C-alpha positions as CSV (number, residue, x, y, z in Angstrom):
1,X,-10.3,-25.2,49.3
2,X,-7.8,-27.5,50.9
3,X,-6.4,-30.8,49.5
4,X,-9.2,-33.7,49.7
5,X,-6.8,-36.5,50.9
6,X,-9.2,-39.4,49.9
7,X,-10.0,-37.9,46.5
8,X,-6.5,-37.2,45.6
9,X,-5.4,-40.9,46.9
10,X,-8.1,-42.3,44.7
11,X,-6.9,-40.5,41.6
12,X,-5.7,-42.7,38.3
13,X,-5.8,-42.5,34.8
14,X,-5.1,-45.8,32.9
15,X,-4.8,-46.7,29.0
16,X,-3.2,-42.9,28.2
17,X,-1.9,-43.5,24.7
18,X,1.3,-41.8,23.3
19,X,3.9,-42.7,20.6
20,X,7.3,-41.3,19.7
21,X,9.8,-41.6,17.0
22,X,13.6,-41.0,16.2
23,X,13.5,-37.4,16.2
24,X,11.8,-37.4,19.7
25,X,14.6,-39.4,21.0
26,X,17.3,-37.2,19.4
27,X,15.7,-34.1,20.5
28,X,15.9,-35.3,24.0
29,X,19.4,-36.2,23.8
30,X,20.2,-32.9,22.6
31,X,18.1,-31.4,25.1
32,X,20.4,-32.8,27.9
33,X,23.5,-31.7,26.2
34,X,24.5,-34.6,23.8
35,X,26.2,-34.1,20.7
36,X,28.2,-30.9,21.4
37,X,31.3,-32.4,20.0
38,X,30.6,-33.5,16.6
39,X,33.7,-35.9,16.8
40,X,32.6,-37.8,19.8
41,X,31.3,-41.0,18.3
42,X,30.1,-42.4,21.4
43,X,27.7,-39.4,22.0
44,X,26.8,-39.2,18.3
45,X,25.2,-42.5,18.6
46,X,22.3,-40.9,20.5
47,X,21.9,-37.8,18.2
48,X,22.8,-38.8,14.7
49,X,20.9,-41.8,13.0
50,X,22.6,-40.9,9.4
51,X,26.1,-42.7,9.2
52,X,28.3,-44.0,6.4
53,X,27.8,-47.3,8.0
54,X,24.3,-48.4,9.2
55,X,24.0,-48.4,13.2
56,X,21.2,-48.5,15.4
57,X,20.2,-45.1,17.2
58,X,20.7,-45.5,20.8
59,X,18.0,-44.3,23.3
60,X,18.9,-42.3,26.7
61,X,17.3,-44.6,29.5
62,X,15.8,-41.2,30.8
63,X,14.0,-40.5,27.7
64,X,11.2,-42.4,29.7
65,X,10.6,-39.4,31.6
66,X,9.4,-37.4,28.3
67,X,7.9,-40.3,26.5
68,X,4.4,-39.9,27.7
69,X,4.8,-36.3,29.1
70,X,1.9,-35.3,31.2
71,X,0.9,-38.5,32.2
72,X,0.0,-38.0,36.0
73,X,-2.9,-38.9,37.7
74,X,-4.6,-35.4,37.6
75,X,-4.1,-31.8,36.8
76,X,-3.2,-29.6,39.9
77,X,-6.6,-28.2,39.9
78,X,-8.2,-31.5,40.0
79,X,-6.0,-32.2,43.1
80,X,-6.7,-28.9,44.9
81,X,-3.3,-27.3,44.5
82,X,-3.5,-23.5,44.3
83,X,0.2,-22.3,44.5
84,X,3.5,-23.3,42.9
85,X,4.3,-26.9,42.3
86,X,7.8,-27.9,42.0
87,X,9.1,-31.3,40.9
88,X,10.4,-32.8,44.0
89,X,12.0,-36.4,42.6
90,X,12.2,-38.8,39.9
91,X,12.9,-42.4,40.3
92,X,12.8,-44.7,37.0
93,X,13.1,-48.4,36.8
94,X,14.1,-49.4,33.1
95,X,12.4,-53.0,32.6
96,X,13.8,-53.0,29.1
97,X,15.9,-50.4,26.8
98,X,13.5,-48.2,25.2
99,X,13.1,-48.7,21.4
100,X,13.8,-45.7,18.9
101,X,10.2,-45.6,17.9
102,X,7.3,-47.0,19.9
103,X,3.5,-46.6,20.7
104,X,2.9,-46.7,24.3
105,X,0.3,-47.1,27.0
106,X,0.4,-45.2,30.4
107,X,-1.1,-46.1,33.6
108,X,-0.7,-43.7,36.3
109,X,-2.1,-43.4,39.9
110,X,-1.3,-41.7,43.2
111,X,0.9,-43.5,45.8
112,X,0.9,-41.0,48.5
113,X,-0.4,-37.6,49.7
114,X,1.9,-36.2,52.6
115,X,1.3,-32.9,54.7
116,X,4.5,-31.2,55.4
117,X,2.6,-28.3,57.4
118,X,3.0,-25.4,55.2
119,X,3.6,-27.5,52.3
120,X,2.2,-30.7,50.7
121,X,3.8,-33.5,48.7
122,X,2.3,-35.8,46.4
123,X,3.7,-39.0,44.9
124,X,2.8,-40.8,42.2
125,X,3.6,-43.6,39.8
126,X,3.5,-44.1,35.9
127,X,3.7,-47.4,34.1
128,X,4.8,-47.5,30.5
129,X,3.9,-50.4,28.3
130,X,4.5,-51.1,24.7
131,X,1.8,-52.4,22.2
132,X,2.2,-56.0,23.7
133,X,1.5,-54.9,27.0
134,X,5.1,-55.3,28.3
135,X,6.4,-53.1,30.7
136,X,9.3,-50.9,29.5
137,X,9.5,-48.4,32.3
138,X,7.9,-47.8,35.7
139,X,8.2,-43.8,37.0
140,X,7.8,-42.6,40.2
141,X,7.7,-38.7,40.8
142,X,6.7,-36.4,43.4
143,X,5.1,-32.8,43.0
144,X,6.0,-30.3,46.0
145,X,3.0,-28.1,46.4
146,X,4.1,-24.8,47.8
147,X,1.3,-23.5,50.6
148,X,-1.0,-26.4,50.0
149,X,-0.4,-28.0,53.6
150,X,-2.6,-28.1,56.3
151,X,-5.5,-30.5,55.3
152,X,-6.8,-33.4,57.0
153,X,-4.7,-36.4,56.4
154,X,-3.0,-39.4,58.2
155,X,0.4,-38.8,59.5
156,X,2.6,-40.9,57.1
157,X,6.5,-40.4,56.6
158,X,7.6,-40.4,53.0
159,X,10.3,-43.2,52.1
160,X,13.5,-42.6,53.0
161,X,16.1,-41.3,50.3
162,X,19.4,-43.3,49.4
163,X,22.2,-42.1,51.5
164,X,25.3,-40.8,50.0
165,X,28.8,-42.3,51.3
166,X,30.8,-40.1,53.4
167,X,34.1,-41.0,51.9
168,X,35.7,-39.0,49.1
169,X,33.9,-39.5,45.9
170,X,35.1,-42.4,43.6
171,X,34.6,-40.3,40.5
172,X,34.2,-36.9,39.6
173,X,32.7,-35.4,36.1
174,X,32.3,-32.0,35.3
175,X,29.4,-31.5,32.6
176,X,28.8,-28.0,31.1
177,X,25.5,-26.7,30.1
178,X,24.8,-24.7,27.3
179,X,23.4,-21.1,27.5
180,X,20.3,-22.1,25.1
181,X,20.0,-25.5,26.7
182,X,16.6,-24.9,28.6
183,X,15.1,-23.5,25.1
184,X,15.9,-26.9,23.8
185,X,14.8,-29.2,26.6
186,X,11.7,-27.3,26.9
187,X,10.6,-28.9,23.3
188,X,10.5,-32.1,24.8
189,X,7.0,-31.3,26.7
190,X,7.7,-28.9,29.7
191,X,6.8,-25.7,28.1
192,X,6.5,-23.8,31.6
193,X,7.8,-20.0,31.2
194,X,10.0,-20.4,34.4
195,X,12.4,-22.0,31.8
196,X,12.4,-19.5,29.0
197,X,11.0,-16.1,30.0
198,X,12.9,-13.6,32.0
199,X,9.9,-11.6,33.3
200,X,8.2,-14.9,34.4
201,X,11.4,-16.2,36.1
202,X,11.8,-12.6,37.9
203,X,8.4,-12.7,39.2
204,X,9.3,-16.6,40.6
205,X,12.4,-14.8,42.3
206,X,15.0,-16.0,40.0
207,X,17.4,-13.6,38.3
208,X,17.1,-15.3,35.0
209,X,15.1,-18.5,33.6
210,X,16.2,-21.5,35.3
211,X,17.1,-25.0,33.5
212,X,14.5,-28.0,33.9
213,X,15.0,-30.2,36.9
214,X,14.5,-33.2,34.7
215,X,17.0,-31.9,32.4
216,X,19.5,-31.9,35.1
217,X,18.1,-35.5,36.0
218,X,19.0,-36.6,32.4
219,X,22.4,-35.0,32.7
220,X,23.1,-36.9,35.9
221,X,22.3,-40.2,34.0
222,X,24.6,-39.2,31.2
223,X,27.6,-38.9,33.5
224,X,27.0,-42.5,35.2
225,X,26.4,-44.0,31.7
226,X,29.5,-42.7,30.5
227,X,31.5,-43.3,33.5
228,X,30.4,-46.6,34.4
229,X,28.3,-48.3,31.8
230,X,30.3,-47.7,28.5
231,X,27.4,-45.7,27.3
232,X,25.1,-48.7,27.0
233,X,21.7,-47.7,27.9
234,X,20.7,-51.3,28.7
235,X,23.2,-51.3,31.5
236,X,21.0,-48.9,33.5
237,X,18.0,-50.7,35.6
238,X,17.3,-47.8,37.9
239,X,18.2,-44.0,38.1
240,X,16.7,-42.0,41.1
241,X,17.5,-38.4,42.3
242,X,15.9,-35.5,44.4
243,X,16.0,-31.9,43.0
244,X,17.3,-29.5,45.6
245,X,18.2,-26.5,43.8
246,X,18.1,-25.2,40.2
247,X,20.8,-24.9,37.5
248,X,21.2,-21.9,35.3
249,X,21.5,-22.4,31.7
250,X,25.3,-22.2,30.9
251,X,26.5,-23.5,34.2
252,X,28.8,-26.5,34.7
253,X,27.5,-29.3,36.5
254,X,30.0,-31.5,38.8
255,X,28.8,-34.9,39.4
256,X,30.3,-36.8,42.2
257,X,29.9,-40.6,42.3
258,X,30.5,-43.6,44.7
259,X,30.4,-47.0,43.5
260,X,29.4,-50.0,45.7
261,X,28.8,-53.2,43.7
262,X,26.1,-52.5,41.0
263,X,25.0,-49.3,42.9
264,X,26.1,-45.8,42.3
265,X,25.2,-43.1,44.6
266,X,25.6,-39.7,43.2
267,X,25.4,-36.0,44.1
268,X,25.5,-32.9,41.5
269,X,26.8,-29.5,42.6
270,X,27.5,-26.2,40.8
271,X,30.8,-25.2,42.4
272,X,30.7,-21.9,41.1
273,X,27.8,-20.8,43.3
274,X,28.6,-23.5,46.0
275,X,25.2,-25.2,45.7
276,X,24.1,-28.8,45.7
277,X,21.7,-29.2,42.8
278,X,20.9,-33.0,43.0
279,X,20.7,-35.0,46.3
280,X,20.4,-38.6,47.4
281,X,21.0,-40.0,43.8
282,X,21.2,-43.4,43.1
283,X,21.6,-45.4,39.7
284,X,21.6,-49.3,39.7
285,X,23.6,-51.5,36.8
286,X,22.3,-54.5,35.8
């Protein structure tokens, strides 16, 4: 049965309850590759609360992407999706720095449904609030549904992505990933066997399991945070990116960045394979 446009556009879930603690915060930071150097005091602040001198645990801004894992307007079945569904983009606005321990409420709703001919794109928004009702983060995501196009819907264009400058990058950093990184990151919520089971990955057309796109998204935020924000989570207002190709665990991600005022445009590549894995990246500093 094809997608019912009006039904999917009306989908929303309000008042979903979540909670997390320091362990979850540190596991996420480990999942995006922080803490590999036990003498790197800057990154230890995100993965280690036990220290000779008391210090607060820092929370990666992009932890917001897993703090309310599964908070979407509906399941693939409820939306009428029948094929493989891929993560297309993520755009998070951080209203306040996330605390290391919190109880959250999530409100999520559909923003748009786009017929791409053979495929479909569904954009949605999730607003995370603390116990007092104050907004912590607003997440916009999109799901790219393979083979689910060709339904009755208005002809609408998706919002245009941020354009990356044509000049040479202002900064370039190389961030290695670990061979076991997908196995760690999946413990943050996304248990899709595409990232952990070799046979499942082969059936999906990959030689081996791939890294989560949202893990690569967090890696790009790591790079921007260190290069332009002195590892201060409160300095990041927004972090947005489109996923264009997967990373295989163990590969090195090369992050190219362009700074114009408070805006940092970025792209991420795996140079060893000559592929761009993140396009149209934009990080905004406060």
